[in-house]
C-alpha positions in Angstrom: 0.0 0.0 0.0 2.8 2.4 1.0 4.7 1.6 -2.2 1.8 2.8 -4.4 1.5 6.3 -2.7 4.5 7.9 -4.6 3.1 6.7 -7.9 -0.3 8.2 -7.1 1.3 11.5 -6.1 3.4 11.5 -9.3 0.2 10.9 -11.3 -1.6 13.8 -9.6 1.4 16.1 -10.3 1.5 15.1 -14.0 -2.2 15.8 -14.4 -1.8 19.2 -12.7 1.1 20.1 -14.9 -0.8 19.1 -18.1 -3.8 21.2 -17.1 -1.5 24.2 -16.5 0.1 23.8 -19.9 -3.3 23.5 -21.5 -4.5 26.6 -19.8 -1.5 28.6 -21.0 -2.0 27.4 -24.6 -5.7 28.3 -24.4 -5.0 31.8 -23.2 -2.3 32.3 -25.8 -4.5 31.2 -28.7 -7.7 32.8 -27.5 -6.0 36.2 -27.1 -2.8 36.1 -29.2 -2.2 39.8 -29.4 -1.0 42.2 -26.7 -1.8 45.9 -27.2 -0.4 49.0 -25.5 -1.9 52.5 -25.7 0.9 54.9 -26.8 1.3 58.5 -25.5 3.4 61.6 -26.3 6.7 61.7 -24.4 9.9 63.7 -24.2 13.2 61.8 -24.1 16.8 63.0 -23.8 19.7 61.5 -25.6 22.3 61.8 -22.9 25.6 60.4 -21.6 26.6 59.7 -18.0 29.4 61.5 -16.2 31.0 61.3 -12.7 33.1 64.2 -11.4 33.8 67.0 -8.9 32.8 70.6 -8.8 35.5 73.2 -8.2 35.0 76.9 -7.0 36.8 79.7 -5.3 35.3 79.9 -1.8 36.0 81.5 1.6 34.8 79.7 4.8 33.0 81.9 7.3 34.2 81.0 10.8 32.8 82.5 14.0 32.5 81.2 17.6 28.9 79.9 17.9 27.1 81.2 21.0 23.8 79.5 20.3 21.6 79.0 17.2 22.2 80.6 13.8 19.3 82.3 12.0 20.2 83.0 8.4 18.7 86.1 6.8 19.4 85.2 3.1 19.1 82.2 0.9 21.7 79.9 -0.6 23.0 81.4 -3.8 22.0 85.0 -2.9 24.6 87.7 -3.8 26.0 89.5 -0.8 28.2 92.6 -0.4 31.3 92.7 1.8 30.5 93.4 5.5 26.8 92.8 5.0 24.9 90.9 7.7 23.9 87.4 6.6 22.8 85.8 9.9 21.9 86.5 13.5 23.0 84.3 16.4 20.4 83.7 19.2 20.7 81.9 22.5 18.5 79.0 21.3 16.4 77.6 18.5 13.3 78.5 20.4 14.4 82.2 20.3 14.7 82.0 16.5 11.2 80.4 16.2 9.8 83.2 18.4 11.5 86.0 16.5 10.2 84.5 13.2 6.7 84.5 14.6 7.2 88.2 15.6 8.3 89.1 12.1 5.2 87.4 10.6 2.9 89.2 13.0 4.6 92.6 12.4 4.1 92.1 8.7 0.4 91.3 9.3 0.1 94.3 11.6 1.5 96.6 8.8 -0.9 95.0 6.4 -4.0 95.5 8.6 -3.0 99.2 9.2 -2.5 99.8 5.5 -5.9 98.2 4.8 -7.7 100.5 7.2 -6.0 103.6 5.9 -6.4 102.8 2.3 -10.0 101.7 2.4 -12.1 104.5 0.9 -15.3 104.9 -1.0 -13.3 104.9 -4.2 -12.3 101.3 -3.7 -13.6 99.3 -6.6 -15.2 95.9 -6.3 -13.9 94.6 -9.6 -10.4 95.6 -8.8 -10.5 93.7 -5.5 -12.0 90.6 -7.1 -9.2 90.6 -9.7 -6.6 91.1 -7.0 -7.9 88.2 -4.9 -8.1 85.8 -7.9 -4.5 86.7 -8.8 -3.3 86.1 -5.3 -5.1 82.7 -5.2 -3.3 81.7 -8.4 0.1 82.8 -7.0 -0.6 80.8 -3.8 -1.3 77.6 -5.7 1.9 78.1 -7.7 4.0 78.6 -4.6 2.5 75.4 -2.9 3.2 73.3 -6.1 6.8 74.6 -6.1 7.2 74.1 -2.4 8.2 77.8 -1.9 7.0 78.0 1.7 9.0 81.1 2.5 7.0 83.2 0.1 3.6 82.0 1.4 3.6 84.5 4.3 4.0 87.4 1.9 1.2 86.1 -0.3 -0.9 85.6 2.9 -0.5 89.2 3.9 -1.4 90.4 0.3 -4.5 88.3 0.5 -5.3 89.7 4.0 -5.0 93.3 2.7 -7.4 92.6 -0.2 -9.8 90.7 2.1 -9.8 93.5 4.7 -10.6 96.1 2.0 -13.5 93.9 0.7 -14.8 93.6 4.3 -15.1 97.4 4.6 -16.5 97.7 1.1 -19.1 95.0 1.2 -20.0 94.6 4.9 -20.6 96.7 8.0 -17.0 96.6 9.1 -15.6 100.1 9.5 -12.2 99.6 11.0 -9.8 97.0 12.4 -8.7 98.7 15.6 -9.5 95.6 17.7 -7.2 93.4 15.6 -4.5 96.0 15.6 -4.5 96.2 19.4 -4.5 92.4 19.6 -1.5 92.1 17.3 0.4 94.8 19.1 -0.1 93.1 22.5 0.9 89.7 21.2 4.1 91.1 19.6 5.1 92.8 22.8 4.6 89.6 24.8 6.7 87.5 22.3 9.5 90.1 22.4 9.7 89.8 26.1 9.9 86.0 26.0 12.6 85.9 23.3 16.3 86.6 24.0 18.0 89.3 22.0 20.5 88.5 19.2 23.9 87.7 20.8 25.9 88.5 17.6 25.8 88.9 13.9 27.5 86.9 11.1 29.0 89.3 8.6 30.2 88.5 5.0 34.0 88.9 5.0 33.9 89.2 1.2 31.5 90.0 -1.6 30.1 87.0 -3.5 27.4 84.3 -3.2 26.4 82.9 0.1 26.0 79.2 1.1 24.9 78.2 4.6 26.9 74.9 4.6 30.5 73.7 4.1 31.7 70.3 3.0 35.5 70.4 3.7 36.6 70.7 0.1 36.7 74.5 0.1 40.4 74.9 0.3 41.1 71.9 -2.0 38.8 72.0 -5.0 39.6 75.5 -6.2 39.5 76.7 -9.8 43.3 76.6 -9.9 43.3 73.0 -8.7 40.7 72.0 -11.2 43.0 72.8 -14.1 45.5 70.1 -13.0 43.1 67.3 -12.0 43.6 63.9 -13.7 41.5 60.8 -13.9 43.1 59.2 -10.8 42.2 62.3 -8.8 38.6 62.1 -9.7 38.4 58.4 -8.6 40.3 59.2 -5.4 37.8 61.9 -4.4 34.9 59.4 -4.7 36.7 56.8 -2.7 37.6 59.2 0.2 35.7 59.3 3.4 33.5 62.3 4.2 35.7 65.4 4.9 36.0 66.8 8.3 34.3 70.2 8.8 35.4 72.8 11.4 32.8 73.1 14.2 32.9 76.9 14.2 32.1 77.3 10.5 28.8 79.1 9.8 28.8 79.0 6.0 30.9 80.2 3.1 31.1 82.8 0.4 31.7 81.9 -3.3 34.0 84.7 -4.4 33.8 84.0 -8.1 30.7 83.2 -10.1 32.7 80.9 -12.4 32.8 77.2 -11.4 33.9 74.0 -13.1 32.8 70.4 -13.3 35.7 68.0 -13.9 34.4 64.6 -14.8 35.1 61.2 -16.3 32.9 59.6 -19.0 33.0 56.8 -21.5 35.5 57.5 -24.4 32.9 56.5 -27.1 30.4 59.0 -25.6 33.0 61.7 -25.4 33.5 61.4 -29.2 30.1 63.1 -29.6 31.2 66.3 -27.8 33.0 69.3 -29.2 35.2 71.7 -27.2 33.9 75.2 -27.0 30.3 74.1 -27.4 27.6 74.7 -24.8 25.7 71.7 -23.4 22.8 71.1 -20.9 23.9 69.2 -17.9 21.5 67.6 -15.4 22.7 66.9 -11.8 20.1 64.5 -10.2 21.1 65.6 -6.7 19.8 69.1 -7.4 16.6 68.2 -9.2 15.4 68.0 -12.8 16.5 71.4 -13.9 19.5 71.6 -16.3 22.5 73.9 -16.3 24.0 75.3 -19.4 27.8 74.7 -19.3 30.6 75.2 -21.8 33.0 72.3 -22.6 36.4 73.7 -22.0 38.4 70.5 -22.4 37.9 66.9 -23.6 40.9 64.5 -23.3 40.1 61.0 -24.5 42.2 58.1 -23.3 41.5 55.2 -25.7 43.6 52.7 -23.8 41.6 53.3 -20.6 38.3 53.7 -22.6 37.5 56.9 -20.8 37.7 60.6 -21.2 38.4 63.5 -18.8 36.1 66.4 -19.5 36.0 69.9 -18.0 32.8 72.0 -18.1 32.5 75.6 -17.0 29.7 77.9 -16.1 28.9 81.2 -14.4 25.3 80.4 -13.6 24.7 80.5 -9.8 21.5 79.2 -8.2 20.3 77.8 -4.9 20.8 74.3 -6.3 24.2 74.6 -8.0 26.0 76.2 -5.0 25.8 72.9 -3.1 27.2 70.6 -5.8 30.5 68.9 -5.1 31.0 65.1 -5.8 28.4 64.6 -8.5 27.1 62.1 -11.0 25.5 63.9 -13.9 24.3 63.5 -17.5 25.2 65.7 -20.5 22.3 66.1 -22.8 23.0 66.1 -26.5 19.4 66.2 -27.9 15.9 66.2 -26.6 13.2 64.5 -28.7 9.4 64.8 -28.3 7.0 62.5 -30.0 5.1 59.2 -29.5 6.9 56.7 -27.3 6.4 53.1 -28.7 7.9 49.8 -27.5 10.6 48.5 -29.8 8.8 45.1 -30.0 6.0 46.8 -32.0 8.2 47.9 -34.9 7.7 46.2 -38.2 9.3 46.7 -41.7 7.1 45.8 -44.6 7.8 45.8 -48.4 5.8 48.1 -50.6 6.0 49.1 -54.3 8.1 52.1 -53.2 10.5 50.0 -51.1 10.6 49.2 -47.4 8.4 51.0 -44.9 8.7 51.1 -41.1 5.6 51.1 -39.0 3.5 49.5 -36.4 0.2 47.6 -36.4 -2.6 49.0 -34.3 -5.9 47.5 -33.1 -8.7 49.6 -34.5 -12.0 48.1 -33.3 -11.7 44.4 -34.5 -9.3 45.2 -37.3 -5.5 45.3 -37.5 -4.2 48.3 -39.3 -0.7 49.3 -40.4 0.5 52.8 -39.5 3.7 54.4 -40.6 6.3 55.8 -38.1 8.8 58.6 -38.5 11.6 57.6 -36.0 13.4 60.5 -34.3 15.2 58.4 -31.7 15.5 54.8 -30.7 17.3 52.5 -28.3 16.9 48.8 -27.4 13.7 49.3 -25.5 11.6 51.9 -27.3 11.6 54.5 -30.1 10.2 58.0 -30.5 8.0 58.6 -33.6 7.2 62.1 -34.8 3.6 63.1 -34.1 2.2 63.9 -37.5 -0.6 66.4 -37.2 -1.3 67.5 -40.8 -4.7 66.4 -42.2 -3.2 64.8 -45.3 -0.8 62.5 -43.6 -2.4 62.0 -40.2 -4.4 58.9 -41.1 -1.3 57.1 -42.4 0.8 57.6 -39.3 0.5 56.3 -35.8 -1.1 58.8 -33.4 -1.2 59.3 -29.7 -3.7 57.1 -27.9 -3.6 54.4 -30.6 -3.7 50.8 -29.3 -0.4 49.5 -30.7 0.1 45.7 -31.0 3.3 44.9 -29.2 3.1 41.1 -29.3 1.6 38.6 -31.7 2.0 36.8 -35.0 0.7 36.7 -38.6 0.5 40.4 -39.0 -1.1 42.0 -42.1 -3.1 45.1 -42.8 -6.9 44.6 -42.6 -6.8 41.4 -40.6 -9.8 40.7 -38.4 -8.8 40.1 -34.8 -10.6 39.6 -31.5 
């Protein structure tokens, strides 16, 4: 009895396997075509790089007596001896003073609303102002510009207060003014005064952080870097930063990106030309940079390239050890899987295209390929009335898998 059990189990397994194969065959033949709806897309033809950013910088050092409250943003231009930050006894003091500043701004807005509200105030003008402020508010939220929201809030408050006097029984805002003045006075008593100021020792562009490379990766040093230096920087441990550093000043708008890339890719670049570079660590925006030098080492199958720019922004001032991509071209069109591409023979010669599912009919549509790689291609979106019906269009259901293709075939 026990000897028959393995044979029974083996038989059950064989039957299950046969049913599974039969099911797969049924599915394949009952629905032999796989379709994919195609959409318009933008694709970059780009090459990868890895390198270092070099600048001329001065580190700001000052004995820290508490918490630092920066008054300007990264990348802002500063004059020599201008105040860039205040030092307070604690972080709580900074938060309190920030609240005081917001309330003082609101107080000024309320006072201006009361003084400026006259019978001449026009309802249409107020409506347009409020709608404009609402659009600006939405834009700031989408761009995560939280610092500007308080200013927009006060602009809205001003318009709202004026509308209250114009359309309702409100005649003044003395009660709100008195309330704000009392709250401000209380907060100022609770907060400690600024212990000291941080002053710019040189004119330039401010950055509120340091990374330890300020004295090493200078513009002068950049001109002598070799491939081994770039690799060494990426293999180093994080640089030590002085505890009393409170930021730095970039003294020269010019900065360089010295990087390594594949030798074959570098063959597509030309010295003296401008290129768009994207640094993923700083977002999706690109930076226009000029290719100063391109030295190709065919034996090592790599190239040492030097890009230069004078464009300063809140994002670029923090770049240092960076992977990036240099963009040669940007293509916009219909993105289609490579598996959907077919080449047919016509009286005029060969024609590239795809088959689409239109109702229950298979139709051949031409493509005008702008760019392609191993996975997909970009076809120009043809919009003219004469050619549109012959070419693939956005939202077409393109057949990406199947067999026995021909124009006009009836399919499920």
